[in-house]
Each structure stands twice: as structure tokens, then as C-alpha cells.
KEMITOR-355744 format. One record per residue (C-alpha): residue number from 1; x, z, y. Coordinates in Angstrom, 2 decimals. Each point is the difference from the previous one (the first is absolute). Example, Ala and Ser with C-alpha at 12.3 -4.5 7.8 and 13.67 -1.06 7.14 Angstrom:
% residues 2
<sero num="1" x="12.30" z="7.80" y="-4.50"/>
<sero num="2" x="1.37" z="-0.66" y="3.44"/>
***
This chain:
% residues 404
<sero num="1" x="16.61" z="16.07" y="19.87"/>
<sero num="2" x="-1.13" z="1.20" y="-3.44"/>
<sero num="3" x="-1.79" z="-1.67" y="-2.90"/>
<sero num="4" x="-3.11" z="1.81" y="-1.18"/>
<sero num="5" x="-1.44" z="-0.30" y="-3.48"/>
<sero num="6" x="-3.20" z="-1.83" y="0.90"/>
<sero num="7" x="-0.40" z="-3.52" y="1.34"/>
<sero num="8" x="1.51" z="0.78" y="3.39"/>
<sero num="9" x="3.32" z="0.21" y="1.77"/>
<sero num="10" x="0.26" z="2.97" y="2.34"/>
<sero num="11" x="1.89" z="-0.18" y="3.29"/>
<sero num="12" x="0.59" z="2.99" y="2.26"/>
<sero num="13" x="-0.18" z="0.13" y="3.81"/>
<sero num="14" x="2.78" z="-2.10" y="1.63"/>
<sero num="15" x="1.00" z="-1.67" y="-3.27"/>
<sero num="16" x="1.01" z="-3.65" y="0.43"/>
<sero num="17" x="-2.23" z="-1.95" y="-2.36"/>
<sero num="18" x="1.37" z="-3.44" y="0.79"/>
<sero num="19" x="3.15" z="-0.90" y="1.90"/>
<sero num="20" x="0.44" z="-2.91" y="2.36"/>
<sero num="21" x="2.44" z="-2.57" y="-1.37"/>
<sero num="22" x="-0.35" z="1.05" y="-3.63"/>
<sero num="23" x="-1.23" z="-2.30" y="-2.76"/>
<sero num="24" x="-3.40" z="1.24" y="-1.03"/>
<sero num="25" x="-1.40" z="-0.12" y="-3.53"/>
<sero num="26" x="-3.34" z="1.71" y="0.47"/>
<sero num="27" x="-2.90" z="0.77" y="2.31"/>
<sero num="28" x="-2.12" z="3.12" y="0.32"/>
<sero num="29" x="-3.63" z="0.85" y="0.63"/>
<sero num="30" x="-0.35" z="3.21" y="2.00"/>
<sero num="31" x="-2.38" z="2.31" y="-1.82"/>
<sero num="32" x="0.52" z="3.04" y="2.25"/>
<sero num="33" x="2.05" z="0.62" y="3.11"/>
<sero num="34" x="1.30" z="-2.13" y="2.85"/>
<sero num="35" x="3.16" z="-2.02" y="0.67"/>
<sero num="36" x="1.58" z="-1.71" y="2.96"/>
<sero num="37" x="1.61" z="-3.43" y="0.02"/>
<sero num="38" x="2.96" z="-0.46" y="2.33"/>
<sero num="39" x="2.86" z="-2.37" y="0.79"/>
<sero num="40" x="3.51" z="1.31" y="0.53"/>
<sero num="41" x="2.13" z="-1.69" y="2.70"/>
<sero num="42" x="3.82" z="-0.35" y="0.08"/>
<sero num="43" x="0.27" z="2.64" y="2.78"/>
<sero num="44" x="-1.57" z="2.58" y="-2.31"/>
<sero num="45" x="-3.42" z="0.01" y="1.67"/>
<sero num="46" x="-3.23" z="-0.43" y="-1.92"/>
<sero num="47" x="-3.03" z="-2.08" y="0.89"/>
<sero num="48" x="-3.22" z="1.31" y="-1.52"/>
<sero num="49" x="-2.20" z="-2.85" y="-1.20"/>
<sero num="50" x="-2.98" z="1.66" y="-1.61"/>
<sero num="51" x="-1.32" z="2.79" y="-2.12"/>
<sero num="52" x="-1.74" z="-0.38" y="-3.33"/>
<sero num="53" x="-2.31" z="2.45" y="-1.71"/>
<sero num="54" x="-2.17" z="0.45" y="-3.07"/>
<sero num="55" x="-1.14" z="-3.19" y="-1.69"/>
<sero num="56" x="2.59" z="-2.34" y="1.53"/>
<sero num="57" x="2.92" z="-1.93" y="-1.52"/>
<sero num="58" x="3.65" z="0.09" y="1.03"/>
<sero num="59" x="2.88" z="-2.21" y="-1.11"/>
<sero num="60" x="-2.23" z="-2.72" y="-1.45"/>
<sero num="61" x="2.27" z="-2.91" y="0.93"/>
<sero num="62" x="2.64" z="1.18" y="-2.48"/>
<sero num="63" x="-2.39" z="-0.98" y="-2.77"/>
<sero num="64" x="0.40" z="-3.73" y="0.60"/>
<sero num="65" x="3.44" z="-0.63" y="1.51"/>
<sero num="66" x="3.62" z="1.14" y="-0.06"/>
<sero num="67" x="0.34" z="0.56" y="3.73"/>
<sero num="68" x="1.23" z="3.26" y="1.47"/>
<sero num="69" x="-2.42" z="2.56" y="1.41"/>
<sero num="70" x="-0.70" z="-0.73" y="3.67"/>
<sero num="71" x="-0.82" z="3.62" y="0.82"/>
<sero num="72" x="0.37" z="3.55" y="-1.24"/>
<sero num="73" x="-2.84" z="2.28" y="-1.08"/>
<sero num="74" x="0.10" z="3.78" y="0.42"/>
<sero num="75" x="-2.42" z="2.65" y="-1.26"/>
<sero num="76" x="-1.68" z="1.96" y="2.81"/>
<sero num="77" x="-1.24" z="2.61" y="-2.46"/>
<sero num="78" x="-0.13" z="0.48" y="-3.75"/>
<sero num="79" x="-1.21" z="-3.33" y="-1.43"/>
<sero num="80" x="-1.26" z="-1.06" y="-3.41"/>
<sero num="81" x="0.65" z="-3.69" y="-0.60"/>
<sero num="82" x="-1.06" z="-2.32" y="-2.80"/>
<sero num="83" x="2.92" z="-2.25" y="-0.91"/>
<sero num="84" x="-0.42" z="-3.73" y="-0.70"/>
<sero num="85" x="3.16" z="-1.56" y="-1.40"/>
<sero num="86" x="0.92" z="-3.63" y="0.42"/>
<sero num="87" x="-0.15" z="-0.55" y="-3.76"/>
<sero num="88" x="-3.50" z="1.50" y="-0.22"/>
<sero num="89" x="-1.22" z="-2.15" y="2.88"/>
<sero num="90" x="1.47" z="-3.18" y="-1.47"/>
<sero num="91" x="-1.58" z="0.81" y="-3.37"/>
<sero num="92" x="-3.42" z="0.23" y="1.61"/>
<sero num="93" x="0.57" z="-3.03" y="2.21"/>
<sero num="94" x="1.27" z="-2.20" y="-2.83"/>
<sero num="95" x="-3.18" z="0.72" y="-1.93"/>
<sero num="96" x="-2.21" z="-1.25" y="2.82"/>
<sero num="97" x="-1.20" z="-3.48" y="0.82"/>
<sero num="98" x="3.01" z="-2.05" y="1.31"/>
<sero num="99" x="-1.85" z="-0.72" y="3.23"/>
<sero num="100" x="-0.55" z="3.73" y="0.54"/>
<sero num="101" x="3.70" z="0.58" y="-0.64"/>
<sero num="102" x="1.03" z="-2.67" y="2.50"/>
<sero num="103" x="-2.40" z="1.14" y="2.73"/>
<sero num="104" x="1.02" z="3.65" y="-0.46"/>
<sero num="105" x="3.65" z="-0.82" y="0.53"/>
<sero num="106" x="-0.71" z="-2.18" y="3.04"/>
<sero num="107" x="-2.19" z="2.65" y="1.62"/>
<sero num="108" x="2.56" z="2.75" y="-0.55"/>
<sero num="109" x="2.78" z="-2.14" y="1.47"/>
<sero num="110" x="-2.09" z="-0.77" y="3.06"/>
<sero num="111" x="-0.92" z="3.68" y="0.23"/>
<sero num="112" x="3.68" z="0.88" y="0.45"/>
<sero num="113" x="0.23" z="-2.35" y="2.96"/>
<sero num="114" x="-3.31" z="1.16" y="1.49"/>
<sero num="115" x="0.90" z="3.68" y="-0.19"/>
<sero num="116" x="3.29" z="-0.73" y="1.76"/>
<sero num="117" x="-1.83" z="-1.66" y="2.91"/>
<sero num="118" x="-2.78" z="2.53" y="0.24"/>
<sero num="119" x="1.86" z="3.25" y="-0.35"/>
<sero num="120" x="3.53" z="-0.80" y="1.19"/>
<sero num="121" x="-0.69" z="-2.44" y="2.82"/>
<sero num="122" x="-3.14" z="1.55" y="1.35"/>
<sero num="123" x="-2.66" z="-2.57" y="-0.88"/>
<sero num="124" x="-2.28" z="2.61" y="-1.53"/>
<sero num="125" x="-2.68" z="0.03" y="2.67"/>
<sero num="126" x="-1.77" z="-3.05" y="-1.42"/>
<sero num="127" x="-0.05" z="1.30" y="-3.58"/>
<sero num="128" x="-1.78" z="2.97" y="-1.64"/>
<sero num="129" x="2.34" z="2.88" y="-0.93"/>
<sero num="130" x="1.90" z="-1.01" y="-3.12"/>
<sero num="131" x="-0.53" z="3.38" y="-1.67"/>
<sero num="132" x="-3.78" z="-0.23" y="0.31"/>
<sero num="133" x="-0.01" z="-3.48" y="-1.49"/>
<sero num="134" x="2.15" z="1.15" y="-2.92"/>
<sero num="135" x="-2.26" z="2.96" y="-0.70"/>
<sero num="136" x="-3.01" z="-2.27" y="-0.22"/>
<sero num="137" x="1.79" z="-2.27" y="-2.47"/>
<sero num="138" x="1.51" z="2.67" y="-2.24"/>
<sero num="139" x="-3.16" z="2.11" y="-0.15"/>
<sero num="140" x="-2.49" z="-2.85" y="-0.43"/>
<sero num="141" x="0.58" z="-0.38" y="-3.75"/>
<sero num="142" x="1.37" z="1.81" y="-3.03"/>
<sero num="143" x="3.62" z="-1.05" y="0.47"/>
<sero num="144" x="1.31" z="3.44" y="0.97"/>
<sero num="145" x="-1.79" z="1.73" y="-2.88"/>
<sero num="146" x="1.32" z="-2.64" y="-2.41"/>
<sero num="147" x="3.54" z="0.48" y="1.27"/>
<sero num="148" x="-0.30" z="3.77" y="-0.42"/>
<sero num="149" x="-1.26" z="-0.42" y="-3.54"/>
<sero num="150" x="2.78" z="-2.49" y="-0.83"/>
<sero num="151" x="2.63" z="2.36" y="1.38"/>
<sero num="152" x="-1.44" z="2.91" y="-1.96"/>
<sero num="153" x="-0.13" z="-2.16" y="-3.14"/>
<sero num="154" x="3.72" z="-0.72" y="0.38"/>
<sero num="155" x="0.60" z="3.76" y="-0.04"/>
<sero num="156" x="-2.38" z="0.32" y="-2.96"/>
<sero num="157" x="2.22" z="-2.25" y="-2.12"/>
<sero num="158" x="3.11" z="1.99" y="0.91"/>
<sero num="159" x="-1.64" z="3.41" y="-0.39"/>
<sero num="160" x="-1.63" z="-0.63" y="-3.39"/>
<sero num="161" x="-3.54" z="0.23" y="1.36"/>
<sero num="162" x="-1.11" z="-2.99" y="-2.08"/>
<sero num="163" x="-1.40" z="0.69" y="-3.46"/>
<sero num="164" x="-1.54" z="-2.12" y="-2.74"/>
<sero num="165" x="-3.31" z="0.69" y="-1.68"/>
<sero num="166" x="-0.89" z="-1.74" y="-3.25"/>
<sero num="167" x="-3.41" z="-1.24" y="-1.17"/>
<sero num="168" x="-0.38" z="-0.68" y="-3.73"/>
<sero num="169" x="-1.20" z="-3.41" y="-1.20"/>
<sero num="170" x="-1.97" z="0.20" y="-3.26"/>
<sero num="171" x="-1.10" z="-2.34" y="-2.76"/>
<sero num="172" x="-3.77" z="-0.18" y="0.55"/>
<sero num="173" x="-0.88" z="0.08" y="-3.71"/>
<sero num="174" x="2.54" z="2.38" y="-1.50"/>
<sero num="175" x="0.66" z="2.07" y="3.17"/>
<sero num="176" x="3.70" z="-0.18" y="-0.81"/>
<sero num="177" x="2.23" z="0.28" y="3.08"/>
<sero num="178" x="1.61" z="-3.40" y="0.53"/>
<sero num="179" x="1.82" z="0.59" y="3.26"/>
<sero num="180" x="0.04" z="1.52" y="3.46"/>
<sero num="181" x="-0.21" z="-1.16" y="3.59"/>
<sero num="182" x="2.47" z="1.67" y="2.36"/>
<sero num="183" x="-1.59" z="0.78" y="3.37"/>
<sero num="184" x="2.06" z="1.06" y="3.00"/>
<sero num="185" x="-1.02" z="3.11" y="1.91"/>
<sero num="186" x="1.47" z="1.47" y="3.19"/>
<sero num="187" x="-0.06" z="3.78" y="0.28"/>
<sero num="188" x="0.40" z="0.31" y="3.77"/>
<sero num="189" x="1.49" z="3.40" y="0.98"/>
<sero num="190" x="-2.65" z="0.53" y="2.70"/>
<sero num="191" x="-2.94" z="-2.24" y="-0.93"/>
<sero num="192" x="0.04" z="0.45" y="-3.77"/>
<sero num="193" x="-0.65" z="-2.97" y="-2.28"/>
<sero num="194" x="-0.36" z="-3.20" y="2.04"/>
<sero num="195" x="-2.43" z="-2.73" y="-1.16"/>
<sero num="196" x="1.97" z="-3.00" y="-1.36"/>
<sero num="197" x="-2.14" z="-2.42" y="2.01"/>
<sero num="198" x="1.38" z="1.67" y="3.12"/>
<sero num="199" x="3.73" z="-0.02" y="-0.69"/>
<sero num="200" x="0.57" z="-2.92" y="-2.40"/>
<sero num="201" x="-0.94" z="-2.76" y="2.55"/>
<sero num="202" x="2.18" z="1.69" y="2.63"/>
<sero num="203" x="2.88" z="0.28" y="-2.48"/>
<sero num="204" x="-0.40" z="-3.73" y="-0.72"/>
<sero num="205" x="-0.05" z="-0.96" y="3.69"/>
<sero num="206" x="3.13" z="2.03" y="0.72"/>
<sero num="207" x="1.89" z="-1.19" y="-3.09"/>
<sero num="208" x="0.35" z="3.59" y="-1.26"/>
<sero num="209" x="-2.03" z="-0.92" y="-3.07"/>
<sero num="210" x="3.17" z="-1.48" y="-1.53"/>
<sero num="211" x="1.73" z="3.37" y="-0.25"/>
<sero num="212" x="-3.21" z="1.67" y="-1.12"/>
<sero num="213" x="-0.56" z="-2.56" y="-2.76"/>
<sero num="214" x="3.63" z="0.23" y="-1.16"/>
<sero num="215" x="-0.55" z="3.71" y="-0.46"/>
<sero num="216" x="-3.43" z="-0.42" y="-1.60"/>
<sero num="217" x="0.98" z="-2.48" y="-2.73"/>
<sero num="218" x="2.95" z="2.10" y="-1.14"/>
<sero num="219" x="-1.95" z="3.27" y="0.15"/>
<sero num="220" x="-2.95" z="-1.54" y="-1.88"/>
<sero num="221" x="2.26" z="-1.23" y="-2.81"/>
<sero num="222" x="1.79" z="3.35" y="-0.22"/>
<sero num="223" x="-3.40" z="1.70" y="-0.15"/>
<sero num="224" x="-1.12" z="-2.30" y="-2.84"/>
<sero num="225" x="3.17" z="0.91" y="-1.89"/>
<sero num="226" x="-0.67" z="3.72" y="0.52"/>
<sero num="227" x="-3.69" z="-0.34" y="-0.90"/>
<sero num="228" x="0.79" z="-1.86" y="-3.22"/>
<sero num="229" x="2.49" z="2.71" y="-0.92"/>
<sero num="230" x="-2.52" z="2.81" y="0.49"/>
<sero num="231" x="-3.15" z="-1.64" y="-1.41"/>
<sero num="232" x="0.04" z="-0.35" y="-3.78"/>
<sero num="233" x="-3.34" z="-1.81" y="-0.12"/>
<sero num="234" x="0.95" z="-2.66" y="2.54"/>
<sero num="235" x="0.89" z="-3.51" y="-1.13"/>
<sero num="236" x="3.54" z="-1.03" y="0.79"/>
<sero num="237" x="-1.43" z="-3.39" y="1.05"/>
<sero num="238" x="-1.70" z="1.50" y="3.08"/>
<sero num="239" x="0.58" z="-1.86" y="3.24"/>
<sero num="240" x="0.53" z="1.21" y="3.54"/>
<sero num="241" x="-1.72" z="-2.03" y="2.72"/>
<sero num="242" x="1.55" z="0.09" y="3.50"/>
<sero num="243" x="-1.43" z="-1.60" y="3.13"/>
<sero num="244" x="2.15" z="-2.40" y="2.01"/>
<sero num="245" x="-0.54" z="-1.64" y="3.39"/>
<sero num="246" x="0.84" z="-3.45" y="1.31"/>
<sero num="247" x="3.04" z="1.44" y="1.78"/>
<sero num="248" x="1.29" z="1.35" y="-3.32"/>
<sero num="249" x="-0.62" z="-3.22" y="-1.88"/>
<sero num="250" x="1.73" z="-2.23" y="2.54"/>
<sero num="251" x="3.29" z="1.91" y="-0.10"/>
<sero num="252" x="2.70" z="-2.11" y="-1.69"/>
<sero num="253" x="1.19" z="3.00" y="-2.05"/>
<sero num="254" x="-3.48" z="0.97" y="-1.25"/>
<sero num="255" x="0.62" z="-0.97" y="-3.61"/>
<sero num="256" x="3.52" z="1.38" y="-0.12"/>
<sero num="257" x="-1.31" z="3.36" y="1.21"/>
<sero num="258" x="-2.68" z="0.04" y="-2.70"/>
<sero num="259" x="2.55" z="-0.82" y="-2.68"/>
<sero num="260" x="2.33" z="2.71" y="1.31"/>
<sero num="261" x="-2.81" z="2.58" y="-0.14"/>
<sero num="262" x="-0.91" z="-1.09" y="-3.53"/>
<sero num="263" x="3.58" z="0.41" y="-1.17"/>
<sero num="264" x="0.52" z="3.30" y="1.85"/>
<sero num="265" x="-3.19" z="1.66" y="-1.27"/>
<sero num="266" x="-0.09" z="-1.49" y="-3.48"/>
<sero num="267" x="-3.51" z="-1.37" y="0.53"/>
<sero num="268" x="-0.33" z="-3.54" y="-1.36"/>
<sero num="269" x="-1.20" z="-2.72" y="2.40"/>
<sero num="270" x="-3.02" z="-0.54" y="-2.27"/>
<sero num="271" x="-1.13" z="3.55" y="0.87"/>
<sero num="272" x="0.16" z="-0.64" y="3.76"/>
<sero num="273" x="-3.03" z="-1.68" y="1.54"/>
<sero num="274" x="0.41" z="-1.58" y="3.45"/>
<sero num="275" x="-3.33" z="0.48" y="1.75"/>
<sero num="276" x="-0.96" z="-1.96" y="3.11"/>
<sero num="277" x="-3.11" z="-1.16" y="1.88"/>
<sero num="278" x="-1.32" z="-3.54" y="0.26"/>
<sero num="279" x="0.92" z="-0.07" y="3.68"/>
<sero num="280" x="3.67" z="0.32" y="-0.87"/>
<sero num="281" x="-0.14" z="-3.32" y="-1.86"/>
<sero num="282" x="-0.98" z="-1.75" y="3.22"/>
<sero num="283" x="3.14" z="1.22" y="1.76"/>
<sero num="284" x="2.67" z="-2.66" y="-0.62"/>
<sero num="285" x="-1.67" z="-1.04" y="-3.28"/>
<sero num="286" x="2.82" z="-2.13" y="-1.43"/>
<sero num="287" x="2.65" z="2.64" y="0.58"/>
<sero num="288" x="-2.25" z="2.68" y="-1.53"/>
<sero num="289" x="-0.75" z="-2.28" y="-2.95"/>
<sero num="290" x="3.68" z="-0.58" y="-0.72"/>
<sero num="291" x="0.71" z="3.71" y="0.24"/>
<sero num="292" x="-2.83" z="0.83" y="-2.39"/>
<sero num="293" x="1.14" z="-2.65" y="-2.48"/>
<sero num="294" x="3.46" z="1.59" y="0.00"/>
<sero num="295" x="-1.57" z="3.43" y="-0.53"/>
<sero num="296" x="-2.10" z="-1.20" y="-2.93"/>
<sero num="297" x="2.97" z="-1.74" y="-1.58"/>
<sero num="298" x="1.81" z="3.34" y="0.12"/>
<sero num="299" x="-2.87" z="1.75" y="-1.76"/>
<sero num="300" x="-1.91" z="1.68" y="2.83"/>
<sero num="301" x="-3.81" z="-0.02" y="0.05"/>
<sero num="302" x="-1.95" z="-1.35" y="3.00"/>
<sero num="303" x="-3.42" z="1.36" y="1.02"/>
<sero num="304" x="-2.40" z="-1.01" y="2.80"/>
<sero num="305" x="-1.64" z="3.05" y="1.57"/>
<sero num="306" x="-3.51" z="0.01" y="1.56"/>
<sero num="307" x="-0.76" z="-3.39" y="-1.52"/>
<sero num="308" x="-2.83" z="-1.84" y="1.76"/>
<sero num="309" x="0.29" z="1.74" y="3.37"/>
<sero num="310" x="2.63" z="-2.24" y="1.57"/>
<sero num="311" x="0.71" z="-3.71" y="0.07"/>
<sero num="312" x="-1.42" z="-0.59" y="-3.45"/>
<sero num="313" x="0.73" z="-3.38" y="-1.44"/>
<sero num="314" x="-0.02" z="-1.11" y="-3.60"/>
<sero num="315" x="2.97" z="-2.23" y="0.72"/>
<sero num="316" x="2.50" z="2.80" y="0.55"/>
<sero num="317" x="-0.81" z="1.61" y="-3.35"/>
<sero num="318" x="1.90" z="-2.76" y="-1.77"/>
<sero num="319" x="2.32" z="-0.73" y="2.93"/>
<sero num="320" x="1.55" z="3.48" y="-0.18"/>
<sero num="321" x="1.40" z="1.74" y="-3.11"/>
<sero num="322" x="-2.66" z="2.74" y="-0.07"/>
<sero num="323" x="-0.77" z="1.85" y="-3.23"/>
<sero num="324" x="-2.47" z="2.68" y="1.18"/>
<sero num="325" x="-3.02" z="0.22" y="2.33"/>
<sero num="326" x="-1.47" z="3.19" y="1.47"/>
<sero num="327" x="-3.72" z="-0.24" y="0.83"/>
<sero num="328" x="-0.74" z="1.69" y="3.29"/>
<sero num="329" x="-2.22" z="3.07" y="0.14"/>
<sero num="330" x="-2.35" z="-1.70" y="2.48"/>
<sero num="331" x="-1.19" z="-2.34" y="-2.78"/>
<sero num="332" x="-0.17" z="2.67" y="-2.70"/>
<sero num="333" x="-2.25" z="2.30" y="2.04"/>
<sero num="334" x="-2.57" z="-2.77" y="0.57"/>
<sero num="335" x="-0.35" z="-1.12" y="-3.63"/>
<sero num="336" x="-2.93" z="2.28" y="-0.84"/>
<sero num="337" x="-1.89" z="-0.88" y="3.20"/>
<sero num="338" x="0.69" z="-3.67" y="0.43"/>
<sero num="339" x="-0.13" z="-2.51" y="-2.90"/>
<sero num="340" x="2.17" z="-2.42" y="1.94"/>
<sero num="341" x="2.74" z="2.65" y="0.27"/>
<sero num="342" x="-0.20" z="0.57" y="-3.76"/>
<sero num="343" x="0.22" z="-3.74" y="-0.66"/>
<sero num="344" x="2.95" z="-0.26" y="2.38"/>
<sero num="345" x="1.90" z="2.74" y="-1.81"/>
<sero num="346" x="-0.83" z="-1.62" y="-3.33"/>
<sero num="347" x="1.21" z="-3.34" y="1.36"/>
<sero num="348" x="3.29" z="1.51" y="1.17"/>
<sero num="349" x="0.56" z="1.56" y="-3.41"/>
<sero num="350" x="-0.75" z="-3.25" y="-1.85"/>
<sero num="351" x="2.25" z="-1.95" y="2.37"/>
<sero num="352" x="2.88" z="2.43" y="-0.46"/>
<sero num="353" x="-0.32" z="-0.08" y="-3.77"/>
<sero num="354" x="0.03" z="-3.79" y="0.00"/>
<sero num="355" x="3.31" z="0.19" y="1.87"/>
<sero num="356" x="1.35" z="2.65" y="-2.40"/>
<sero num="357" x="0.00" z="2.70" y="2.68"/>
<sero num="358" x="-0.76" z="3.68" y="-0.53"/>
<sero num="359" x="-2.77" z="1.74" y="2.00"/>
<sero num="360" x="-0.13" z="3.37" y="1.74"/>
<sero num="361" x="-3.17" z="1.17" y="1.76"/>
<sero num="362" x="0.66" z="2.32" y="2.93"/>
<sero num="363" x="-1.92" z="2.98" y="1.30"/>
<sero num="364" x="-2.18" z="0.86" y="-3.01"/>
<sero num="365" x="-2.04" z="3.10" y="0.77"/>
<sero num="366" x="-3.29" z="-0.25" y="-1.91"/>
<sero num="367" x="-0.95" z="-0.38" y="-3.68"/>
<sero num="368" x="-2.14" z="-3.06" y="0.70"/>
<sero num="369" x="2.96" z="-1.75" y="1.62"/>
<sero num="370" x="2.05" z="0.56" y="-3.13"/>
<sero num="371" x="-2.87" z="-1.20" y="-2.21"/>
<sero num="372" x="-0.39" z="-3.25" y="1.95"/>
<sero num="373" x="3.75" z="-0.67" y="-0.04"/>
<sero num="374" x="0.07" z="0.53" y="-3.76"/>
<sero num="375" x="-2.88" z="-2.42" y="-0.31"/>
<sero num="376" x="2.07" z="-2.55" y="1.96"/>
<sero num="377" x="2.94" z="0.63" y="-2.36"/>
<sero num="378" x="2.29" z="1.40" y="2.71"/>
<sero num="379" x="3.19" z="1.45" y="-1.49"/>
<sero num="380" x="1.23" z="2.79" y="2.26"/>
<sero num="381" x="-1.22" z="2.21" y="2.83"/>
<sero num="382" x="1.09" z="2.66" y="2.43"/>
<sero num="383" x="-2.05" z="2.25" y="2.24"/>
<sero num="384" x="-1.26" z="3.51" y="0.71"/>
<sero num="385" x="-2.13" z="-0.04" y="-3.17"/>
<sero num="386" x="3.24" z="0.39" y="-1.93"/>
<sero num="387" x="2.39" z="1.55" y="2.50"/>
<sero num="388" x="0.83" z="0.15" y="3.67"/>
<sero num="389" x="3.56" z="-0.88" y="1.03"/>
<sero num="390" x="2.11" z="2.99" y="-1.01"/>
<sero num="391" x="3.46" z="1.35" y="0.79"/>
<sero num="392" x="2.40" z="-0.27" y="-2.92"/>
<sero num="393" x="-0.37" z="3.58" y="-1.25"/>
<sero num="394" x="-3.80" z="-0.23" y="-0.10"/>
<sero num="395" x="0.16" z="-3.45" y="-1.57"/>
<sero num="396" x="2.00" z="1.36" y="-2.93"/>
<sero num="397" x="-2.63" z="2.70" y="-0.51"/>
<sero num="398" x="-2.74" z="-2.66" y="0.14"/>
<sero num="399" x="1.78" z="-2.11" y="-2.63"/>
<sero num="400" x="0.37" z="3.01" y="-2.31"/>
<sero num="401" x="-3.67" z="0.98" y="0.29"/>
<sero num="402" x="-1.12" z="-3.64" y="-0.29"/>
<sero num="403" x="1.97" z="-0.46" y="-3.21"/>
<sero num="404" x="-1.58" z="3.04" y="-1.69"/>
***
């Protein structure tokens, strides 16, 4: 058996993939090839139970219990398998509805017993072939593709395929650069740059976002340090805004990690902006609130991204220690066409100012959008009108040309 660099594990013909009596810690989805499942008897003979081919799962019971494998699995040809570890499965399961978690475990336990009766004791004539049923289940949704992407993302973190791009945030009136938003990009070795809306949700579901965010916050702060050192016209008070998920925020060591990064990189907490969506606030709201209070007390800034697109409620604006709102592009683009959209943006700005919060308008592309935001007395903006997200080297060039 050999490990290959992509998302798969490669087994050669006659390799034993799983061994009867061993404690399993993973399952596999067969992407290519075929395997046989067999039971070894004390006299050395083998009893073949079944074969499994493309699109089926083997070893799934190891994901939920500590029992020993009831059968061995051998490759009948070269096989590419997608590995699902017990930790990965539990991460996904623990994030689901508790009823879904309970039912999943009950069904898998009963499945072990059913398979024993059907395939070992010869009761299979009244049931459809197990392999055909499994194929229908595994191929009916996007689970396999998601698992492949998650596995590839794990390799991406190890192989330095993740990069950060930075979009400048400007003072609307003076056009002075006030800060940057760090945006994660995945330069896939085969597919090129992957859209964040494809891999970020999968990274969250698998729990891999934690490692990715740990890397991103440190790299973003190091980049800010380097940018400040190479850009004479840049204010030393510039902030770096980094996006965090609910999984990140609910980790007990979240604040200690931020403080460690601040100390390691020499970037003050006041220059680090924790950016999150409204939806995150609805996930364990009291725990998130307490975490944010601790972050603010230690000097970090808190910003709500895409304001108005989620579970908007005036109550949480004073319930949580927020000091910055980002107005979503979907509102900005409608201001010139729809008076109600303009009034809504103006209302958000007035509300934020009354609560002593700063404002950033997102996605500015046109002159008339800038003009209307200035009329509303919005403070800051980011968008393609000023700059697209840029890699660090290009960002430094942008800052130099912008300062001249």
C-alpha cells in the first residue's frame, strides 16, 4: 500500500486493506477498483462474503464504535480509496442535529447486525444486493465530492497551497488606506484557484477550517508587518481584518491564540479586526458574546460582515461588543435604482453612528455608488473601484502608486 499526494490512498492488487480482528479507526469510499470482503476461520480457510466496487463504503462501523473488525478486506486490483477517519466523522456528526446523530448511530449499529445475517448466514435472498443499495446512497448526493474536497484541502494546508489575498479598505473622503481584509485563496495543483464559496463551507463542516484559520491569522499579521515596513506612505495605524467562523469562535483557546499571534508578530490587538457574519452570532449566542467581550477587553476590534443579509436584529447590536459594521454589496448596488435601498443604507449608517460604530461599505464598483455613500456620510469602503484583492507583492506596488 502506498500513499499518493492527492486525496486518495492507493492499494495494490492483493493488498490487505482491513484485517479481521483489528481495531479500526477509519472507513473508505472506493473511488476506483474492486475489493473482496472475507472471514478467516481458525483452520486457515477463508469464507468470501462479498465484493465491493466503485462508489461503495467499506469499514464504516469503525467510525462509531471500538469493536474489532468482523472481516478482512483485500484489493482485487489497484484501488483508489477516499479515507474517512473516525475523528473527521465525529466532527461532522457532532455538528448535526442531535436527533440526526442519534439515529445515525442506531442505524449503523443495526446495519452491523443485518449484514451479519444477510451475508454470513445466507438470508440475502429477501434483500436487494447490499452493494447496489450502497451505490444508490453514496451517489445520490454530493457527499463523495465533499469528502474528496475535504481530503484535498487537508493536503492543501500541509503543502502550502493556501495563499492570502488582501483588499484595501479606504477612507471614502480622503482615499487614505485605513486597512486591509485578508481573503483566503486555494491554489489547487490541478484545478487552479478554487472559489472560496466552494471550499470554505466544506472546510467548516470537516473541522479543517481551524488549522486554516490558525495559519491565516498569523500570516495576515506577518504580512501587515512586512507591508508597513515596505510602504512609507502607509499609516502605522492600519488594521488587518480576518474572517472567522463559528467553529473558530467557539474554541476555548480562541483568545489565547489571538494574543499569541499578536505577541509573536508584533502587531497590536487594536490593529487586528475579527470579522464575522451575523449568522455566527446565532450559534451559541451567549458563549460567542462572552468570547467577544474578552476579545474587546484585550484590545481587538470586532466587525460584522455582510450586515443586513442574515438574522438582522437591532437588539444584538448593543448585546454584542461590536465596533464596526460592513454594509453588504447587495444593498449598495441597489441604491441608485431603488430609493428604499438608499434609505436603508442611510438608516444603517445613522444607526451605527448612534452606537459609535465605524462603517465600511463593501463592493464599491461605480462612481455613483461612491457619491451616494458620501452623501450618507459613510466612512470607509472597499471594492473593485479601488482595488481587487491582491497578493502581497502586488499590494505593496498598489500602495506605492496610490500614495504618489
